[in-house]
NUZAVEX-127349 format. One record per residue: residue number from 0; x, y, z of N, C-alpha, C, O in turn. Coordinates in pm, 1 decimal, decimal comma. Example, Ala and Ser with C-alpha at 12.3 -4.5 7.8 and 13.67 -1.06 7.14 Angstrom:
// residues 2
<site><i>0</i><n_east>1319,0</n_east><n_north>-569,0</n_north><n_up>780,0</n_up><ca_east>1230,0</ca_east><ca_north>-450,0</ca_north><ca_up>780,0</ca_up><c_east>1320,0</c_east><c_north>-330,0</c_north><c_up>780,0</c_up><o_east>1423,6</o_east><o_north>-331,9</o_north><o_up>846,5</o_up></site>
<site><i>1</i><n_east>1285,0</n_east><n_north>-225,0</n_north><n_up>708,0</n_up><ca_east>1367,0</ca_east><ca_north>-106,0</ca_north><ca_up>714,0</ca_up><c_east>1290,0</c_east><c_north>3,0</c_north><c_up>787,0</c_up><o_east>1340,9</o_east><o_north>113,8</o_north><o_up>803,9</o_up></site>
//
This chain:
// residues 81
<site><i>0</i><n_east>-1362,3</n_east><n_north>-62,3</n_north><n_up>-338,3</n_up><ca_east>-1273,3</ca_east><ca_north>34,1</ca_north><ca_up>-278,0</ca_up><c_east>-1350,2</c_east><c_north>101,6</c_north><c_up>-161,6</c_up><o_east>-1464,0</o_east><o_north>141,8</o_north><o_up>-186,0</o_up></site>
<site><i>1</i><n_east>-1301,0</n_east><n_north>117,1</n_north><n_up>-42,5</n_up><ca_east>-1361,4</ca_east><ca_north>194,9</ca_north><ca_up>63,4</ca_up><c_east>-1377,9</c_east><c_north>335,9</c_north><c_up>35,1</c_up><o_east>-1308,1</o_east><o_north>393,1</o_north><o_up>-48,5</o_up></site>
<site><i>2</i><n_east>-1471,1</n_east><n_north>395,2</n_north><n_up>104,4</n_up><ca_east>-1503,4</ca_east><ca_north>533,8</ca_north><ca_up>99,7</ca_up><c_east>-1410,5</c_east><c_north>611,7</c_north><c_up>199,7</c_up><o_east>-1451,2</o_east><o_north>653,3</o_north><o_up>308,1</o_up></site>
<site><i>3</i><n_east>-1274,8</n_east><n_north>628,5</n_north><n_up>151,0</n_up><ca_east>-1194,5</ca_east><ca_north>688,8</ca_north><ca_up>242,7</ca_up><c_east>-1227,5</c_east><c_north>832,4</c_north><c_up>285,5</c_up><o_east>-1224,7</o_east><o_north>873,4</o_north><o_up>401,5</o_up></site>
<site><i>4</i><n_east>-1259,4</n_east><n_north>903,6</n_north><n_up>175,4</n_up><ca_east>-1301,0</ca_east><ca_north>1044,1</ca_north><ca_up>200,0</ca_up><c_east>-1420,1</c_east><c_north>1056,4</c_north><c_up>290,0</c_up><o_east>-1419,5</o_east><o_north>1150,5</o_north><o_up>369,4</o_up></site>
<site><i>5</i><n_east>-1523,5</n_east><n_north>973,6</n_north><n_up>288,6</n_up><ca_east>-1629,3</ca_east><ca_north>990,3</ca_north><ca_up>385,8</ca_up><c_east>-1607,3</c_east><c_north>958,5</c_north><c_up>512,8</c_up><o_east>-1667,4</o_east><o_north>1016,6</o_north><o_up>603,1</o_up></site>
<site><i>6</i><n_east>-1509,1</n_east><n_north>852,0</n_north><n_up>537,8</n_up><ca_east>-1455,8</ca_east><ca_north>810,9</ca_north><ca_up>672,3</ca_up><c_east>-1392,5</c_east><c_north>948,2</c_north><c_up>728,1</c_up><o_east>-1431,4</o_east><o_north>986,1</o_north><o_up>838,6</o_up></site>
<site><i>7</i><n_east>-1308,5</n_east><n_north>1015,7</n_north><n_up>666,7</n_up><ca_east>-1233,7</ca_east><ca_north>1122,3</ca_north><ca_up>693,9</ca_up><c_east>-1329,3</c_east><c_north>1248,5</c_north><c_up>720,3</c_up><o_east>-1304,8</o_east><o_north>1326,3</o_north><o_up>812,5</o_up></site>
<site><i>8</i><n_east>-1446,5</n_east><n_north>1266,2</n_north><n_up>629,3</n_up><ca_east>-1511,7</ca_east><ca_north>1362,8</ca_north><ca_up>656,4</ca_up><c_east>-1609,8</c_east><c_north>1351,6</c_north><c_up>782,4</c_up><o_east>-1639,4</o_east><o_north>1449,6</o_north><o_up>850,7</o_up></site>
<site><i>9</i><n_east>-1654,1</n_east><n_north>1230,2</n_north><n_up>804,6</n_up><ca_east>-1720,0</ca_east><ca_north>1188,2</ca_north><ca_up>931,0</ca_up><c_east>-1639,1</c_east><c_north>1220,7</c_north><c_up>1050,7</c_up><o_east>-1682,6</o_east><o_north>1280,1</o_north><o_up>1149,3</o_up></site>
<site><i>10</i><n_east>-1512,5</n_east><n_north>1175,2</n_north><n_up>1034,2</n_up><ca_east>-1425,4</ca_east><ca_north>1195,4</ca_north><ca_up>1164,0</ca_up><c_east>-1405,3</c_east><c_north>1347,2</c_north><c_up>1188,9</c_up><o_east>-1412,4</o_east><o_north>1393,7</o_north><o_up>1302,6</o_up></site>
<site><i>11</i><n_east>-1381,4</n_east><n_north>1419,4</n_north><n_up>1084,6</n_up><ca_east>-1352,6</ca_east><ca_north>1558,3</ca_north><ca_up>1118,7</ca_up><c_east>-1481,5</c_east><c_north>1632,4</c_north><c_up>1159,5</c_up><o_east>-1472,8</o_east><o_north>1744,9</o_north><o_up>1208,7</o_up></site>
<site><i>12</i><n_east>-1587,4</n_east><n_north>1579,6</n_north><n_up>1142,8</n_up><ca_east>-1729,8</ca_east><ca_north>1633,2</ca_north><ca_up>1190,8</ca_up><c_east>-1757,1</c_east><c_north>1589,2</c_north><c_up>1344,3</c_up><o_east>-1851,9</o_east><o_north>1632,4</o_north><o_up>1409,9</o_up></site>
<site><i>13</i><n_east>-1666,3</n_east><n_north>1502,4</n_north><n_up>1389,5</n_up><ca_east>-1686,2</ca_east><ca_north>1477,9</ca_north><ca_up>1539,4</ca_up><c_east>-1755,7</c_east><c_north>1341,3</c_north><c_up>1561,5</c_up><o_east>-1797,8</o_east><o_north>1307,7</o_north><o_up>1672,2</o_up></site>
<site><i>14</i><n_east>-1766,7</n_east><n_north>1256,6</n_north><n_up>1440,0</n_up><ca_east>-1828,6</ca_east><ca_north>1118,9</ca_north><ca_up>1472,8</ca_up><c_east>-1728,7</c_east><c_north>1040,2</c_north><c_up>1541,8</c_up><o_east>-1608,3</o_east><o_north>1054,1</o_north><o_up>1520,8</o_up></site>
<site><i>15</i><n_east>-1785,0</n_east><n_north>945,3</n_north><n_up>1636,4</n_up><ca_east>-1699,9</ca_east><ca_north>833,9</ca_north><ca_up>1677,4</ca_up><c_east>-1670,0</c_east><c_north>714,7</c_north><c_up>1577,7</c_up><o_east>-1748,2</o_east><o_north>696,0</o_north><o_up>1484,4</o_up></site>
<site><i>16</i><n_east>-1575,9</n_east><n_north>645,6</n_north><n_up>1591,8</n_up><ca_east>-1518,4</ca_east><ca_north>556,8</ca_north><ca_up>1500,8</ca_up><c_east>-1643,0</c_east><c_north>446,0</c_north><c_up>1473,1</c_up><o_east>-1671,8</o_east><o_north>410,2</o_north><o_up>1358,9</o_up></site>
<site><i>17</i><n_east>-1707,0</n_east><n_north>400,9</n_north><n_up>1583,8</n_up><ca_east>-1811,7</ca_east><ca_north>298,0</ca_north><ca_up>1572,0</ca_up><c_east>-1927,6</c_east><c_north>343,7</c_north><c_up>1464,7</c_up><o_east>-1975,8</o_east><o_north>269,8</o_north><o_up>1378,8</o_up></site>
<site><i>18</i><n_east>-1964,2</n_east><n_north>489,7</n_north><n_up>1489,4</n_up><ca_east>-2056,4</ca_east><ca_north>557,6</ca_north><ca_up>1423,3</ca_up><c_east>-2011,3</c_east><c_north>561,9</c_north><c_up>1282,6</c_up><o_east>-2090,8</o_east><o_north>526,1</o_north><o_up>1195,7</o_up></site>
<site><i>19</i><n_east>-1887,3</n_east><n_north>603,4</n_north><n_up>1249,0</n_up><ca_east>-1833,6</ca_east><ca_north>614,1</ca_north><ca_up>1117,3</ca_up><c_east>-1858,8</c_east><c_north>475,9</c_north><c_up>1041,0</c_up><o_east>-1910,1</o_east><o_north>467,3</o_north><o_up>929,5</o_up></site>
<site><i>20</i><n_east>-1814,8</n_east><n_north>370,7</n_north><n_up>1118,3</n_up><ca_east>-1814,9</ca_east><ca_north>227,9</ca_north><ca_up>1064,5</ca_up><c_east>-1955,2</c_east><c_north>189,7</c_north><c_up>1020,8</c_up><o_east>-1979,2</o_east><o_north>125,0</o_north><o_up>918,8</o_up></site>
<site><i>21</i><n_east>-2042,6</n_east><n_north>233,5</n_north><n_up>1103,5</n_up><ca_east>-2201,4</ca_east><ca_north>199,6</ca_north><ca_up>1063,5</ca_up><c_east>-2231,0</c_east><c_north>295,0</c_north><c_up>930,8</c_up><o_east>-2279,1</o_east><o_north>245,4</o_north><o_up>829,0</o_up></site>
<site><i>22</i><n_east>-2202,4</n_east><n_north>418,6</n_north><n_up>939,3</n_up><ca_east>-2242,1</ca_east><ca_north>508,2</ca_north><ca_up>837,4</ca_up><c_east>-2179,5</c_east><c_north>474,6</c_north><c_up>708,7</c_up><o_east>-2240,6</o_east><o_north>497,5</o_north><o_up>604,3</o_up></site>
<site><i>23</i><n_east>-2058,1</n_east><n_north>420,0</n_north><n_up>708,3</n_up><ca_east>-1994,8</ca_east><ca_north>391,7</ca_north><ca_up>590,7</ca_up><c_east>-2005,8</c_east><c_north>234,5</c_north><c_up>550,6</c_up><o_east>-1951,1</o_east><o_north>195,1</o_north><o_up>447,6</o_up></site>
<site><i>24</i><n_east>-2066,8</n_east><n_north>159,8</n_north><n_up>621,7</n_up><ca_east>-2071,8</ca_east><ca_north>18,5</ca_north><ca_up>602,1</ca_up><c_east>-1953,0</c_east><c_north>-47,2</c_north><c_up>585,8</c_up><o_east>-1932,9</o_east><o_north>-112,3</o_north><o_up>483,2</o_up></site>
<site><i>25</i><n_east>-1865,7</n_east><n_north>-38,4</n_north><n_up>679,1</n_up><ca_east>-1727,0</ca_east><ca_north>-82,4</ca_north><ca_up>685,2</ca_up><c_east>-1704,8</c_east><c_north>-132,3</c_north><c_up>829,0</c_up><o_east>-1789,2</o_east><o_north>-107,8</o_north><o_up>915,1</o_up></site>
<site><i>26</i><n_east>-1596,5</n_east><n_north>-199,6</n_north><n_up>856,1</n_up><ca_east>-1566,0</ca_east><ca_north>-253,6</ca_north><ca_up>985,6</ca_up><c_east>-1497,8</c_east><c_north>-131,1</c_north><c_up>1064,7</c_up><o_east>-1446,7</o_east><o_north>-34,8</o_north><o_up>1007,6</o_up></site>
<site><i>27</i><n_east>-1504,1</n_east><n_north>-148,2</n_north><n_up>1202,1</n_up><ca_east>-1433,2</ca_east><ca_north>-50,6</ca_north><ca_up>1287,9</ca_up><c_east>-1284,2</c_east><c_north>-47,6</c_north><c_up>1273,7</c_up><o_east>-1218,0</o_east><o_north>52,9</o_north><o_up>1299,3</o_up></site>
<site><i>28</i><n_east>-1227,5</n_east><n_north>-174,0</n_north><n_up>1227,3</n_up><ca_east>-1087,6</ca_east><ca_north>-179,3</ca_north><ca_up>1206,8</ca_up><c_east>-1043,0</c_east><c_north>-92,9</c_north><c_up>1088,1</c_up><o_east>-942,2</o_east><o_north>-22,3</o_north><o_up>1090,7</o_up></site>
<site><i>29</i><n_east>-1127,0</n_east><n_north>-104,4</n_north><n_up>983,3</n_up><ca_east>-1094,3</ca_east><ca_north>-28,3</ca_north><ca_up>864,4</ca_up><c_east>-1091,7</c_east><c_north>121,0</c_north><c_up>889,0</c_up><o_east>-1005,2</o_east><o_north>190,9</o_north><o_up>836,3</o_up></site>
<site><i>30</i><n_east>-1196,0</n_east><n_north>176,7</n_north><n_up>977,4</n_up><ca_east>-1206,5</ca_east><ca_north>312,0</ca_north><ca_up>1010,4</ca_up><c_east>-1085,9</c_east><c_north>328,0</c_north><c_up>1118,0</c_up><o_east>-1028,5</o_east><o_north>436,7</o_north><o_up>1112,4</o_up></site>
<site><i>31</i><n_east>-1043,3</n_east><n_north>243,6</n_north><n_up>1206,9</n_up><ca_east>-937,8</ca_east><ca_north>271,7</ca_north><ca_up>1287,7</ca_up><c_east>-814,6</c_east><c_north>289,5</c_north><c_up>1196,8</c_up><o_east>-737,9</o_east><o_north>383,9</o_north><o_up>1216,3</o_up></site>
<site><i>32</i><n_east>-795,4</n_east><n_north>204,9</n_north><n_up>1102,9</n_up><ca_east>-655,6</ca_east><ca_north>199,9</ca_north><ca_up>1024,2</ca_up><c_east>-645,8</c_east><c_north>326,6</c_north><c_up>937,3</c_up><o_east>-540,6</o_east><o_north>389,9</o_north><o_up>928,5</o_up></site>
<site><i>33</i><n_east>-763,0</n_east><n_north>362,8</n_north><n_up>871,0</n_up><ca_east>-764,9</ca_east><ca_north>483,3</ca_north><ca_up>787,0</ca_up><c_east>-725,0</c_east><c_north>603,6</c_north><c_up>879,2</c_up><o_east>-629,4</o_east><o_north>676,6</o_north><o_up>853,1</o_up></site>
<site><i>34</i><n_east>-797,0</n_east><n_north>617,2</n_north><n_up>977,6</n_up><ca_east>-778,8</ca_east><ca_north>730,8</ca_north><ca_up>1065,4</ca_up><c_east>-644,8</c_east><c_north>742,7</c_north><c_up>1137,0</c_up><o_east>-594,1</o_east><o_north>852,5</o_north><o_up>1160,0</o_up></site>
<site><i>35</i><n_east>-590,0</n_east><n_north>629,4</n_north><n_up>1170,7</n_up><ca_east>-450,3</ca_east><ca_north>617,2</ca_north><ca_up>1211,4</ca_up><c_east>-343,5</c_east><c_north>681,2</c_north><c_up>1117,3</c_up><o_east>-258,5</o_east><o_north>763,1</o_north><o_up>1152,2</o_up></site>
<site><i>36</i><n_east>-361,7</n_east><n_north>630,9</n_north><n_up>993,5</n_up><ca_east>-277,4</ca_east><ca_north>671,7</ca_north><ca_up>889,0</ca_up><c_east>-304,6</c_east><c_north>814,3</c_north><c_up>854,9</c_up><o_east>-207,7</o_east><o_north>883,4</o_north><o_up>823,2</o_up></site>
<site><i>37</i><n_east>-421,4</n_east><n_north>866,7</n_north><n_up>856,9</n_up><ca_east>-459,0</ca_east><ca_north>1004,1</ca_north><ca_up>839,9</ca_up><c_east>-400,3</c_east><c_north>1088,7</c_north><c_up>942,1</c_up><o_east>-351,4</o_east><o_north>1193,5</o_north><o_up>899,9</o_up></site>
<site><i>38</i><n_east>-393,6</n_east><n_north>1066,0</n_north><n_up>1073,3</n_up><ca_east>-357,5</ca_east><ca_north>1131,0</ca_north><ca_up>1172,7</ca_up><c_east>-194,3</c_east><c_north>1142,0</c_north><c_up>1173,8</c_up><o_east>-134,1</o_east><o_north>1242,3</o_north><o_up>1212,1</o_up></site>
<site><i>39</i><n_east>-129,5</n_east><n_north>1016,4</n_north><n_up>1123,0</n_up><ca_east>8,3</ca_east><ca_north>1003,3</ca_north><ca_up>1124,0</ca_up><c_east>60,8</c_east><c_north>1094,2</c_north><c_up>1013,9</c_up><o_east>175,1</o_east><o_north>1138,9</o_north><o_up>1022,6</o_up></site>
<site><i>40</i><n_east>-19,2</n_east><n_north>1124,0</n_north><n_up>908,8</n_up><ca_east>31,6</ca_east><ca_north>1216,2</ca_north><ca_up>812,3</ca_up><c_east>18,1</c_east><c_north>1359,7</c_north><c_up>841,3</c_up><o_east>66,7</o_east><o_north>1448,6</o_north><o_up>771,4</o_up></site>
<site><i>41</i><n_east>-55,4</n_east><n_north>1378,1</n_north><n_up>955,7</n_up><ca_east>-100,6</ca_east><ca_north>1518,8</ca_north><ca_up>991,2</ca_up><c_east>-177,8</c_east><c_north>1590,3</c_north><c_up>892,3</c_up><o_east>-156,0</o_east><o_north>1710,3</o_north><o_up>875,6</o_up></site>
<site><i>42</i><n_east>-281,5</n_east><n_north>1518,7</n_north><n_up>812,7</n_up><ca_east>-350,6</ca_east><ca_north>1581,0</ca_north><ca_up>709,1</ca_up><c_east>-489,9</c_east><c_north>1636,6</c_north><c_up>772,8</c_up><o_east>-521,8</o_east><o_north>1598,2</o_north><o_up>885,3</o_up></site>
<site><i>43</i><n_east>-563,2</n_east><n_north>1716,8</n_north><n_up>708,9</n_up><ca_east>-704,5</ca_east><ca_north>1736,0</ca_north><ca_up>761,8</ca_up><c_east>-785,8</c_east><c_north>1723,4</c_north><c_up>626,2</c_up><o_east>-734,3</o_east><o_north>1703,3</o_north><o_up>516,2</o_up></site>
<site><i>44</i><n_east>-921,6</n_east><n_north>1738,5</n_north><n_up>651,7</n_up><ca_east>-1021,4</ca_east><ca_north>1709,3</ca_north><ca_up>539,4</ca_up><c_east>-992,8</c_east><c_north>1799,5</c_north><c_up>421,5</c_up><o_east>-1001,0</o_east><o_north>1751,3</o_north><o_up>308,6</o_up></site>
<site><i>45</i><n_east>-963,2</n_east><n_north>1914,2</n_north><n_up>436,5</n_up><ca_east>-936,0</ca_east><ca_north>2012,3</ca_north><ca_up>328,5</ca_up><c_east>-816,0</c_east><c_north>1972,9</c_north><c_up>237,0</c_up><o_east>-803,1</o_east><o_north>2011,0</o_north><o_up>120,6</o_up></site>
<site><i>46</i><n_east>-727,4</n_east><n_north>1889,4</n_north><n_up>306,4</n_up><ca_east>-620,4</ca_east><ca_north>1836,8</ca_north><ca_up>211,7</ca_up><c_east>-657,9</c_east><c_north>1731,8</c_north><c_up>126,3</c_up><o_east>-585,6</o_east><o_north>1702,4</o_north><o_up>31,1</o_up></site>
<site><i>47</i><n_east>-781,1</n_east><n_north>1661,4</n_north><n_up>153,0</n_up><ca_east>-806,1</ca_east><ca_north>1553,2</ca_north><ca_up>67,0</ca_up><c_east>-948,9</c_east><c_north>1544,8</c_north><c_up>7,3</c_up><o_east>-993,5</o_east><o_north>1445,3</o_north><o_up>-49,8</o_up></site>
<site><i>48</i><n_east>-1025,3</n_east><n_north>1679,1</n_north><n_up>30,5</n_up><ca_east>-1165,6</ca_east><ca_north>1684,2</ca_north><ca_up>-17,6</ca_up><c_east>-1156,1</c_east><c_north>1679,6</c_north><c_up>-178,0</c_up><o_east>-1239,5</o_east><o_north>1615,2</o_north><o_up>-241,6</o_up></site>
<site><i>49</i><n_east>-1061,1</n_east><n_north>1743,8</n_north><n_up>-236,4</n_up><ca_east>-1058,9</ca_east><ca_north>1739,9</ca_north><ca_up>-388,0</ca_up><c_east>-990,8</c_east><c_north>1620,5</c_north><c_up>-466,2</c_up><o_east>-979,4</o_east><o_north>1613,3</o_north><o_up>-588,5</o_up></site>
<site><i>50</i><n_east>-948,8</n_east><n_north>1530,5</n_north><n_up>-374,9</n_up><ca_east>-887,8</ca_east><ca_north>1409,7</ca_north><ca_up>-421,7</ca_up><c_east>-977,9</c_east><c_north>1287,8</c_north><c_up>-459,2</c_up><o_east>-1087,3</o_east><o_north>1275,1</o_north><o_up>-404,2</o_up></site>
<site><i>51</i><n_east>-938,9</n_east><n_north>1208,9</n_north><n_up>-540,7</n_up><ca_east>-1020,6</ca_east><ca_north>1083,7</ca_north><ca_up>-576,0</ca_up><c_east>-986,5</c_east><c_north>984,5</c_north><c_up>-465,2</c_up><o_east>-889,1</o_east><o_north>987,5</o_north><o_up>-390,0</o_up></site>
<site><i>52</i><n_east>-1097,7</n_east><n_north>885,7</n_north><n_up>-470,8</n_up><ca_east>-1066,0</ca_east><ca_north>780,9</ca_north><ca_up>-367,5</ca_up><c_east>-943,3</c_east><c_north>703,2</c_north><c_up>-390,0</c_up><o_east>-884,3</o_east><o_north>649,7</o_north><o_up>-296,2</o_up></site>
<site><i>53</i><n_east>-905,3</n_east><n_north>695,8</n_north><n_up>-505,8</n_up><ca_east>-782,1</ca_east><ca_north>628,5</ca_north><ca_up>-539,4</ca_up><c_east>-665,0</c_east><c_north>697,6</c_north><c_up>-495,9</c_up><o_east>-576,9</o_east><o_north>636,7</o_north><o_up>-435,3</o_up></site>
<site><i>54</i><n_east>-655,2</n_east><n_north>835,3</n_north><n_up>-524,8</n_up><ca_east>-555,9</ca_east><ca_north>911,8</ca_north><ca_up>-475,1</ca_up><c_east>-530,2</c_east><c_north>902,7</c_north><c_up>-318,4</c_up><o_east>-417,2</o_east><o_north>891,5</o_north><o_up>-271,1</o_up></site>
<site><i>55</i><n_east>-654,5</n_east><n_north>909,2</n_north><n_up>-237,6</n_up><ca_east>-642,9</ca_east><ca_north>902,7</ca_north><ca_up>-96,6</ca_up><c_east>-585,3</c_east><c_north>765,0</c_north><c_up>-59,4</c_up><o_east>-501,3</o_east><o_north>760,9</o_north><o_up>30,5</o_up></site>
<site><i>56</i><n_east>-622,7</n_east><n_north>654,5</n_north><n_up>-119,9</n_up><ca_east>-584,7</ca_east><ca_north>529,1</ca_north><ca_up>-101,1</ca_up><c_east>-415,8</c_east><c_north>521,5</c_north><c_up>-102,7</c_up><o_east>-346,3</o_east><o_north>476,2</o_north><o_up>-11,7</o_up></site>
<site><i>57</i><n_east>-372,9</n_east><n_north>572,8</n_north><n_up>-218,9</n_up><ca_east>-216,9</ca_east><ca_north>583,0</ca_north><ca_up>-228,9</ca_up><c_east>-158,5</c_east><c_north>673,0</c_north><c_up>-130,6</c_up><o_east>-50,8</o_east><o_north>641,7</o_north><o_up>-79,9</o_up></site>
<site><i>58</i><n_east>-213,6</n_east><n_north>774,9</n_north><n_up>-99,6</n_up><ca_east>-159,5</ca_east><ca_north>872,5</ca_north><ca_up>-0,4</ca_up><c_east>-155,0</c_east><c_north>800,8</c_north><c_up>131,3</c_up><o_east>-51,9</o_east><o_north>800,4</o_north><o_up>198,5</o_up></site>
<site><i>59</i><n_east>-263,0</n_east><n_north>741,1</n_north><n_up>168,7</n_up><ca_east>-266,5</ca_east><ca_north>669,5</ca_north><ca_up>296,6</ca_up><c_east>-189,7</c_east><c_north>542,3</c_north><c_up>322,1</c_up><o_east>-140,9</o_east><o_north>507,3</o_north><o_up>429,6</o_up></site>
<site><i>60</i><n_east>-186,2</n_east><n_north>473,8</n_north><n_up>198,2</n_up><ca_east>-120,6</ca_east><ca_north>332,9</ca_north><ca_up>199,5</ca_up><c_east>-37,7</c_east><c_north>321,4</c_north><c_up>81,7</c_up><o_east>-75,1</o_east><o_north>245,4</o_north><o_up>-7,6</o_up></site>
<site><i>61</i><n_east>77,7</n_east><n_north>391,1</n_north><n_up>68,5</n_up><ca_east>169,9</ca_east><ca_north>385,7</ca_north><ca_up>-48,4</ca_up><c_east>243,9</c_east><c_north>257,7</c_north><c_up>-71,0</c_up><o_east>279,0</o_east><o_north>222,9</o_north><o_up>-183,7</o_up></site>
<site><i>62</i><n_east>265,7</n_east><n_north>192,7</n_north><n_up>29,9</n_up><ca_east>331,9</ca_east><ca_north>60,3</ca_north><ca_up>36,9</ca_up><c_east>256,8</c_east><c_north>-61,9</c_north><c_up>-5,5</c_up><o_east>313,0</o_east><o_north>-163,6</o_north><o_up>-46,0</o_up></site>
<site><i>63</i><n_east>118,5</n_east><n_north>-46,7</n_north><n_up>6,4</n_up><ca_east>42,1</ca_east><ca_north>-180,0</ca_north><ca_up>-8,0</ca_up><c_east>41,5</c_east><c_north>-232,5</c_north><c_up>-149,7</c_up><o_east>45,9</o_east><o_north>-354,1</o_north><o_up>-168,6</o_up></site>
<site><i>64</i><n_east>35,5</n_east><n_north>-135,9</n_north><n_up>-263,2</n_up><ca_east>40,8</ca_east><ca_north>-199,0</ca_north><ca_up>-405,6</ca_up><c_east>177,2</c_east><c_north>-271,0</c_north><c_up>-428,3</c_up><o_east>182,2</o_east><o_north>-371,5</o_north><o_up>-499,1</o_up></site>
<site><i>65</i><n_east>280,7</n_east><n_north>-222,4</n_north><n_up>-371,7</n_up><ca_east>412,1</ca_east><ca_north>-274,1</ca_north><ca_up>-394,5</ca_up><c_east>423,7</c_east><c_north>-427,1</c_north><c_up>-325,1</c_up><o_east>470,0</o_east><o_north>-525,7</o_north><o_up>-382,4</o_up></site>
<site><i>66</i><n_east>376,2</n_east><n_north>-423,4</n_north><n_up>-202,4</n_up><ca_east>380,0</ca_east><ca_north>-552,3</ca_north><ca_up>-122,1</ca_up><c_east>295,8</c_east><c_north>-662,6</c_north><c_up>-203,1</c_up><o_east>339,5</o_east><o_north>-776,4</o_north><o_up>-220,2</o_up></site>
<site><i>67</i><n_east>158,0</n_east><n_north>-614,6</n_north><n_up>-256,9</n_up><ca_east>84,1</ca_east><ca_north>-708,0</ca_north><ca_up>-320,5</ca_up><c_east>142,2</c_east><c_north>-758,8</c_north><c_up>-458,3</c_up><o_east>107,8</o_east><o_north>-865,9</o_north><o_up>-508,2</o_up></site>
<site><i>68</i><n_east>227,9</n_east><n_north>-677,7</n_north><n_up>-511,7</n_up><ca_east>289,6</ca_east><ca_north>-712,5</ca_north><ca_up>-646,4</ca_up><c_east>411,6</c_east><c_north>-808,0</c_north><c_up>-609,6</c_up><o_east>440,9</o_east><o_north>-905,0</o_north><o_up>-679,5</o_up></site>
<site><i>69</i><n_east>474,0</n_east><n_north>-775,4</n_north><n_up>-504,3</n_up><ca_east>591,8</ca_east><ca_north>-868,5</ca_north><ca_up>-464,0</ca_up><c_east>527,7</c_east><c_north>-1009,4</c_north><c_up>-417,2</c_up><o_east>579,6</o_east><o_north>-1116,6</o_north><o_up>-448,6</o_up></site>
<site><i>70</i><n_east>419,6</n_east><n_north>-1000,5</n_north><n_up>-345,5</n_up><ca_east>356,0</ca_east><ca_north>-1139,5</ca_north><ca_up>-288,8</ca_up><c_east>312,8</c_east><c_north>-1207,1</c_north><c_up>-415,8</c_up><o_east>348,0</o_east><o_north>-1324,5</o_north><o_up>-427,9</o_up></site>
<site><i>71</i><n_east>252,6</n_east><n_north>-1160,7</n_north><n_up>-498,6</n_up><ca_east>192,2</ca_east><ca_north>-1233,7</ca_north><ca_up>-609,7</ca_up><c_east>302,3</c_east><c_north>-1273,9</c_north><c_up>-729,0</c_up><o_east>279,3</o_east><o_north>-1365,8</o_north><o_up>-807,6</o_up></site>
<site><i>72</i><n_east>408,8</n_east><n_north>-1204,5</n_north><n_up>-732,5</n_up><ca_east>522,1</ca_east><ca_north>-1220,3</ca_north><ca_up>-827,8</ca_up><c_east>594,9</c_east><c_north>-1350,1</c_north><c_up>-772,3</c_up><o_east>659,9</o_east><o_north>-1414,0</o_north><o_up>-855,1</o_up></site>
<site><i>73</i><n_east>591,4</n_east><n_north>-1393,9</n_north><n_up>-648,0</n_up><ca_east>650,5</ca_east><ca_north>-1492,9</ca_north><ca_up>-592,2</ca_up><c_east>585,1</c_east><c_north>-1633,0</c_north><c_up>-622,1</c_up><o_east>644,6</o_east><o_north>-1737,3</o_north><o_up>-595,0</o_up></site>
<site><i>74</i><n_east>458,3</n_east><n_north>-1630,5</n_north><n_up>-679,8</n_up><ca_east>387,7</ca_east><ca_north>-1757,8</ca_north><ca_up>-731,7</ca_up><c_east>413,7</c_east><c_north>-1780,1</c_north><c_up>-878,9</c_up><o_east>409,3</o_east><o_north>-1683,4</o_north><o_up>-954,9</o_up></site>
<site><i>75</i><n_east>440,8</n_east><n_north>-1902,7</n_north><n_up>-924,6</n_up><ca_east>464,8</ca_east><ca_north>-1937,2</ca_north><ca_up>-1051,2</ca_up><c_east>342,0</c_east><c_north>-1909,7</c_north><c_up>-1120,2</c_up><o_east>237,1</o_east><o_north>-1916,0</o_north><o_up>-1056,1</o_up></site>
<site><i>76</i><n_east>340,3</n_east><n_north>-1875,3</n_north><n_up>-1261,4</n_up><ca_east>235,0</ca_east><ca_north>-1857,2</ca_north><ca_up>-1353,8</ca_up><c_east>167,7</c_east><c_north>-1985,4</c_north><c_up>-1378,5</c_up><o_east>235,2</o_east><o_north>-2084,9</o_north><o_up>-1405,1</o_up></site>
<site><i>77</i><n_east>35,1</n_east><n_north>-1990,4</n_north><n_up>-1371,4</n_up><ca_east>-12,6</ca_east><ca_north>-2115,0</ca_north><ca_up>-1395,2</ca_up><c_east>1,0</c_east><c_north>-2163,5</c_north><c_up>-1547,4</c_up><o_east>-3,3</o_east><o_north>-2083,6</o_north><o_up>-1640,9</o_up></site>
<site><i>78</i><n_east>16,7</n_east><n_north>-2293,0</n_north><n_up>-1562,8</n_up><ca_east>33,2</ca_east><ca_north>-2354,4</ca_north><ca_up>-1679,3</ca_up><c_east>-105,4</c_east><c_north>-2391,3</c_north><c_up>-1754,5</c_up><o_east>-182,3</o_east><o_north>-2475,0</o_north><o_up>-1707,2</o_up></site>
<site><i>79</i><n_east>-133,1</n_east><n_north>-2317,5</n_north><n_up>-1883,7</n_up><ca_east>-239,1</ca_east><ca_north>-2359,7</ca_north><ca_up>-1935,8</ca_up><c_east>-231,4</c_east><c_north>-2459,0</c_north><c_up>-2045,7</c_up><o_east>-152,1</o_east><o_north>-2437,7</o_north><o_up>-2137,5</o_up></site>
<site><i>80</i><n_east>-302,2</n_east><n_north>-2560,6</n_north><n_up>-2045,9</n_up><ca_east>-278,4</ca_east><ca_north>-2668,0</ca_north><ca_up>-2149,3</ca_up><c_east>-409,0</c_east><c_north>-2693,8</c_north><c_up>-2216,0</c_up><o_east>-417,0</o_east><o_north>-2778,1</o_north><o_up>-2305,4</o_up></site>
//
């Protein structure tokens, strides 16, 4: 799991997205996506600093777990013989 809290913290401290990607060892697209959702929800670091990474993930991307479940549910279960 990505370190969403650290991405947000670096952003709030004024770091640029490329710097954040380097510091967090993730892609610039990951940083862009996290910050886009963060700004859309009109949050600040104080809102998330006491939350776990998993809680932040579900806050930023509440629809992804359901989409993954639907996607994998469409495949038949493998037959073990």
